[in-house]
C-alpha positions in Angstrom: -31.2 -38.3 -1.9 -31.8 -36.6 -5.3 -31.8 -32.8 -5.4 -34.1 -32.8 -8.4 -34.8 -29.3 -9.6 -34.0 -27.7 -6.2 -30.9 -26.1 -7.7 -33.2 -23.7 -9.5 -33.6 -21.9 -6.2 -30.3 -20.1 -5.5 -31.0 -19.3 -1.9 -28.3 -20.9 0.3 -29.5 -24.0 2.2 -27.0 -23.5 5.0 -25.5 -20.7 7.1 -22.5 -20.1 9.3 -24.4 -22.0 12.0 -23.9 -25.2 9.9 -20.1 -25.1 10.4 -18.3 -26.4 13.5 -14.8 -24.9 13.9 -12.9 -27.4 16.0 -9.6 -25.4 16.2 -8.1 -22.2 14.8 -4.4 -21.5 15.0 -2.4 -18.5 13.7 0.5 -20.2 11.8 2.1 -17.0 10.4 1.9 -13.3 11.4 3.8 -10.8 9.3 2.6 -8.1 6.9 -0.3 -10.6 6.4 -1.7 -13.3 8.7 -2.3 -17.0 7.9 -4.5 -19.3 10.1 -5.0 -23.0 10.1 -8.5 -24.3 10.8 -9.9 -27.7 11.5 -13.7 -27.9 10.9 -16.7 -29.9 9.9 -19.7 -28.7 7.9 -23.2 -30.0 7.1 -23.6 -32.0 3.8 -26.3 -31.5 1.2 -27.5 -35.1 1.5 -27.5 -35.0 5.3 -25.1 -35.5 8.2 -21.7 -33.9 8.7 -18.4 -33.9 6.8 -15.3 -35.5 8.1 -12.9 -33.2 9.9 -11.3 -30.9 7.3 -8.0 -29.0 7.7 -7.6 -25.8 5.8 -5.3 -22.8 5.8 -6.8 -19.4 5.2 -5.2 -16.1 4.3 -6.7 -13.5 6.6 -7.4 -10.2 4.8 -10.8 -9.1 6.1 -12.8 -6.2 4.5 -11.5 -4.1 1.6 -13.0 -1.4 -0.6 -12.4 -0.3 -4.1 -13.7 2.3 -6.5 -13.5 3.2 -10.2 -13.5 6.9 -10.9 -15.8 8.3 -13.6 -16.4 11.7 -15.0 -19.8 11.7 -16.8 -19.3 15.2 -18.1 -16.0 14.7 -19.9 -16.6 11.0 -20.3 -13.4 10.0 -18.6 -12.4 7.0 -16.5 -9.8 7.3 -13.7 -7.6 4.4 -12.7 -4.3 3.9 -11.0 -1.1 2.1 -11.8 1.2 0.5 -9.2 3.6 -2.4 -8.6 2.0 -5.6 -7.3 4.3 -8.4 -6.0 1.8 -11.1 -6.8 2.0 -10.2 -10.5 5.8 -10.6 -10.8 5.3 -13.7 -13.0 2.8 -12.0 -15.3 3.2 -12.2 -19.0 2.4 -8.5 -19.2 3.8 -6.5 -16.3 3.8 -6.5 -12.5 2.7 -2.8 -12.7 -1.1 -3.2 -12.8 -3.8 -0.8 -14.0 -6.4 -0.9 -11.2 -9.2 0.8 -9.4 -8.4 2.7 -6.2 -8.5 0.3 -3.2 -7.7 -0.1 0.5 -8.3 -2.1 3.6 -10.9 -1.4 6.2 -9.8 -1.2 9.8 -11.9 -2.1 12.8 -15.0 0.1 13.3 -14.5 1.8 9.9 -17.3 2.1 7.4 -16.6 1.3 3.7 -17.8 4.7 2.5 -15.4 6.5 4.8 -12.5 4.3 3.8 -12.9 4.6 0.1 -13.2 8.4 0.4 -9.9 8.5 2.2 -8.3 6.1 -0.3 -9.5 8.2 -3.3 -7.9 11.3 -1.8 -4.6 9.5 -0.8 -4.2 7.5 -4.1 -5.6 9.8 -6.7 -6.2 13.3 -5.1 -10.0 12.9 -5.9 -12.9 14.1 -3.8 -16.0 12.7 -5.5 -19.3 14.5 -5.9 -21.1 11.2 -5.4 -20.4 7.5 -4.5 -22.5 4.8 -6.1 -22.4 1.4 -4.5 -21.8 -1.4 -7.0 -21.6 -4.7 -5.1 -19.9 -6.9 -2.4 -18.0 -10.0 -3.3 -15.4 -12.5 -2.0 -12.1 -12.2 -3.9 -11.1 -15.9 -3.6 -13.1 -17.7 -0.8 -11.3 -21.0 -1.3 -8.3 -19.6 0.4 -8.9 -16.1 1.9 -11.6 -14.3 3.9 -11.2 -11.1 2.0 -14.4 -9.4 1.0 -14.6 -6.3 -1.2 -17.1 -3.5 -1.4 -17.1 -1.8 -4.7 -18.1 1.8 -5.6 -18.2 4.1 -8.6 -16.9 7.6 -7.6 -18.4 10.4 -9.8 -16.7 13.7 -10.3 -14.5 16.0 -12.4 -11.4 14.1 -13.4 -10.0 16.8 -15.8 -7.7 18.2 -13.1 -6.3 15.0 -11.4 -3.1 13.2 -12.2 0.4 12.8 -11.1 2.0 10.4 -8.6 0.4 9.7 -5.2 0.6 7.4 -2.2 2.0 7.3 1.3 5.7 7.1 1.6 5.5 5.3 4.9 3.6 2.6 3.2 6.0 2.4 0.3 3.2 3.5 -2.1 4.2 4.7 -5.6 0.9 5.3 -7.5 0.4 6.9 -10.9 -3.0 8.2 -11.7 -4.3 7.5 -15.2 -7.2 9.5 -16.7 -8.4 7.9 -19.9 -11.3 8.4 -22.5 -14.0 6.0 -21.6 -14.1 4.4 -25.0 -10.4 3.5 -24.9 -10.9 1.7 -21.6 -14.3 0.0 -22.2 -13.3 -1.0 -25.8 -10.4 -3.1 -24.5 -11.7 -4.6 -21.3 -10.2 -8.1 -22.0 -6.9 -7.1 -23.6 -4.9 -7.8 -20.5 -4.4 -4.3 -19.2 -7.2 -4.5 -16.6 -6.4 -8.1 -15.4 -7.7 -8.0 -11.8 -11.1 -8.8 -10.6 -12.1 -5.6 -8.8 -11.1 -3.5 -11.8 -13.0 -5.7 -14.3 -16.1 -5.9 -12.2 -16.2 -2.1 -11.8 -15.5 -1.5 -15.5 -18.2 -4.0 -16.5 -20.7 -2.3 -14.2 -19.7 1.1 -15.6 -20.2 -0.2 -19.2 -23.7 -1.3 -18.3 -24.7 1.8 -16.4 -22.8 4.8 -17.9 -25.7 5.9 -20.1 -28.0 6.2 -17.1 -25.3 8.1 -15.1 -24.7 10.5 -18.0 -28.5 11.1 -18.5 -28.8 11.8 -14.7 -26.1 14.4 -14.9 -27.6 16.0 -17.9 -30.9 16.1 -16.2 -29.3 17.8 -13.2 -27.7 20.4 -15.5 -24.1 19.2 -14.9 -23.2 18.0 -18.4 -22.3 20.1 -21.4 -25.1 20.3 -24.0 
């Protein structure tokens, strides 16, 4: 069967109902969880796939937010050690957006407000939703909800984090042009941070104009 020009329509042809999970086993449970699945799924040209075995890193829902001060034109980020970046050509201390995991029955907005306070000492004036995305759906179920947190960043800084979670987080408040002018230089080399900063680059003018219109920005 030829798909012709059907690929012009980006709407998904299938849903979760078109996957048959034959078995699901927890193969590791530590700080994180790993599951092994055996499944079949529908094929674009009809019928079903053979039985497929896949391991999946179970992470669930997460949230992340860039901090932005439209009055002083500042961007707030954090710096912390990341074990997955030990082999980096740069440094395993990454420059990131504030982020955290969502527990059962928690709403993303509530979680990111808590994380902004714990990791950066910030209580935003406004949260703007950016997007949802899967971090690496070929091997993990993690889905992130991204935000832009607006507020005064002139007074925040220092080292934050929860000692019981072994967090050691340094807050960075930087001029927006120094950050946005070097997006791909390697300092912001993780997906959530790049997506948030790219969104901010596209939308900062509208945000600044909105604040000026509300009488919040300096003339």
